[in-house]
N, C-alpha and C positions, 0 to 999 in steps of 0.2 A: 667488182663494179656492179651496182644494182641496175635493174632495167630502167628505173626512173632516170638515173644518171645518164644512161646511154641515150634515151630518148631526148633528154634536154640537150646533150652535146650534139646529137645528130641534127636536131632542129636548128641549133646555132650555126653549125657548119653549112647547112643548106641555105640559111639566110645570108651567111657571109658570101657564099658563091653568087647568090642572086644579086646581092648588093653590089658586088664588084663587077659582074659581067653582064647583067641585064641591060640591054639597049646601050652597050658601051662600044660596040663595033670593034671590040678587042684592041682599042687604041691604048697602047702601052706608053705612048709619048706624053699624053696629057690627061685623058679621061680617067684611066685606071690609077695613075699616081695620085691624082686629086682625091679619088675615092678612097685610096689607102689612108690618106691623111684623115679624112672624115671617119673612116672605120676606126682608126686609132683613137680619135676623140670619143667615139661611141663606146669603145671598150674601156677607156680610162674613166669616162663619165659614169658608165654603168657600175664599174667596180667601186668608185667613190661613193655613189648614192647608196649602193647595197650595204657596204661595210659600215658607213656612217649611220644609216638608219637602224640597222640591226643592233649594233653595239650601243647606240644611244637609247633604244627602247629597253635593252637589258639594264642599263644603268638607271634609267628612270622608272623601271618596272611598269611600263605602260606601252601597250601595243598600238595605240592610235595617235601617237605624236611622233614628230620627226625633228631633226635639228633646226628646221625652218622656224619653229616657235621661239628659238633663241635669238632671232633677229639677224642672222647671217645674211639672208637674201635681202632683207630690208636695208642693211648697212651697205650692201653692194649697190643697190639701186640708188640710194642716197648719194653715194660716192660718185657714181656715173653722172647723175643729174647735176651734182655740184661742179664736176669738172666742166661739163658743157656750159653751165651758167657762168662760171668764173673765167674760164679760158676760151670759151667759144668752140663751136663745132670743128673749126679748122685747126685747133691746137694739135701739136704733134703728139701730146700725151693721149688725147682722145683718138686720134687717127691711128697711131702706132699700136698694133696688136700686142706686141711683146711688152712694151712699157705699161700699157693699160693692164695687162694680165698680171705683171709683177706687182704693180701698185695695188690692184684690187685684192690680190692674195694677201699682201702685207697688211692692208687695212683690216681685213676680216680676221686674220690671226691675232693682230694686236687687240682688236675689239674683244675677241674671245678671252684672251689672257687677262685683260683688265676686268672683264665681267666676272670671271672665275676667281681672280685674286681678291676682288672686293667682296663677293658674296660668300664664297666657300670658307672664308676666314672670319666672317662676321655673323653667321646665322647657324642655328642648330639644325634647322630643317633642310639646310643645304640644297639638295637638288630641287625640291619642290619650290623653294623660294627663288632659286635660280630660274626655273621655268616661268614662274609668275612674273618676275622682273623682265625676263626675255620677251614674254608676250606683250607686256606694256610697252617696252622699248620698241618692239616691232610696230605697234600701232602708232607711236609717236613719230618714229622715223618715216613710216609710210605717209603720214600727214605732211611732214616736211618735204618729202619727195613730190607729193601732189602739188604743194605750194610752188615748188621750183618749176614744175611742169607748166604751170600757168604763167610763168615769168619768161619763158624762152620763146623763140620764134618757131613757126611751124616746121621749118627745116631742121632746126635743132631738136625739136620734139620727135621728129621722125628718126633721127639718129639715136635718141634715147630709147625709143621703142624697140630698136634692133637689139639693144642690150637687155631689155626687160623680157625678152622671149628666148626660150631655149632653142638653140640652133647649133648645127655642126659645121656651118659653112664659113665661119670667120676664124677657124683654128689655123694657127701658123705652125710650121714644122718645128721651129725652135721651142716655142712654148709647149707644144705637145711632147717633145722629148723631155723637157724639164719636168712637166707635170707627170709624165709616166714614171720617171725616176723617183720622184717624191712619193707617188702613189704606191709604188712597189715597196719602198722602205716602210711606209706607214702601215700598209696591209700586212707586211711580215711581222711588224711589232704587235699588231692587234691579233694576228693568228697565233702567235706564240703564247698569248695570254688566254687562249680559248678555254683552258681548264678553269681559270679564275672567273670567266664569264659564266661558265656552267654552274659554278658554285654560287655566284651572285644571283643567278636566276632563281635559286631556291629561296631567296629572301635576304635582306641585309643583316638581320640578326644571326641567321645561320652562317653567313659569310664571316661575320666578326667572330663568332664562336669557333670557327674552323681556322682562325688565325690570319685572315686577310686584313691588311691595313686599308680599310675602305676609303678613308680620306685621301691617302696617297693614290690609290687606284682610280678614284674619281678624277682627281686633278690630271693625272697622266693621260687617261683615256679621253677625257673631254678635250684635252689639248690636241690629241691625235685626231679625234673626230673633227675638230675645228679645221685642221689642215685639210682633211678630205673634203669638207664642205666648201672651204675656200677654193680648192682646186677645181671642183666640179662647177661651182657657180661662176668662177672667173673664166673657165674654159667654155662652158656651154650656156650659162645664164641660169636664171631661177627655174627649178623643176617642181615647185609647189608640193603636191601630194604624192609625187612619185615614190618617195621613201616608204610611205604607208603601204602602198600597193605592193612594192617589191618585198618588203619585210614580211608582211602577212602571207603573201603567196609562198615565200620560202618556208615559213612555219608550216603551212598546209602541206606542201610537197615533201618536206623533210620529216614531217610528223614529230616524233619525240627524239629526233637525233640531236647530237651535241652541236655546239656552236660552230665548230670548224666546218662541218658539212652544211649547216644553215647559211654560213657566210658565203661559201662558194656557190651554193644553190641560188642565193639571192643575187649574186653577181651574174650568174647565167640568165636569170629571169630578167634582170635589168637590161643586159645587153640585148637579149631577144626582143624586149619591148621597144627599145630604142631603134633597133633594126627594122622592126615591123612598121613603126611610125614613120621612119625615114623613107622606106620603100613606098608606103602609101602616099606620102607627100610628093615624092618624085614621079611615080609612075601611074598612080591612080588619080590623084587630085591635081597633078600637074602644077604644083606650087601655088594653088589657089588658097590653101590653108598652110599653117605652119606646124612643125613638130610640137611646139608648145601647146597649141590648141588641142591637138589630138591627145597628148599625154595628160594634160590637165582635165580634159573632159572625162576620159576613161577612169583616171585615178580618183577624181572627185566623186564619181558615181560609186566606185568601189568603196570609198571612204564612208559615204552615206549608208551603204548597205551594212558595213561593219557596225556603225553606230546604231542603226535602227533594228537590226535583227536581234532575236532573243539571245540573252547571255548564254543560255544552255546550248546554243548551236555553235558557239565560238570554239 
């Protein structure tokens, strides 16, 4: 185990202890059990964001984009706003955490399969066309979502706002258990293909020459990535530029290591980032701001730095 790994794991362990016991009064009846549920959401969400972003960037051969450009978060927000508009804020589907989670996940996975089946079978440029259509769809869906927002009451709009920001406070133990199970299965499937990701990172032509069925590889792994994005978005809400920050930080820390180490390094960075943000929100800002604001602010600044700085420094 290298010193960098030890420092990352030690940092995560320290933050875990702070998160669980800081200002808890060692209340094992209510406070700590609730924090354990939120901690589970942080871990599952962090792993989903890291694995999805790193694998997606390898597939697309681009380090400044994330699965968000495919419209997953936009379709999630449109679905939530449509539920509130059609069924009302008091609807059981809107109120029930488990039902909402399952339906949101199903809608995003279905959207992904439709998009991939339509585009990957009808275009030669495949991934690049997929990204372009995903970006356009994101803009269109966001416009529809804004239109719906103007059509609901202030109370319903407030409920929609709670779904449009990343948070760990609405997670239910049932959905967390199911999400964790699905995440483990998908991450195992992605980890077992780390050698193929290493080859694909050399370039598509090289991968084809080495015998990889790139078309099948793309379809399989874009579907797995869609599942991770659906889980993280349904569980936590939109995380915007978090994937860019996590993936590029993992590349910097892992240097020229292979994908297996980069994936787990990214997961550690994502979990650490979420823990720091949650601790700041709870104990420093006293809930005057949200995790979403902190994460989006830091990650957006990092994204701008990546774009602006000279290519030679990347």
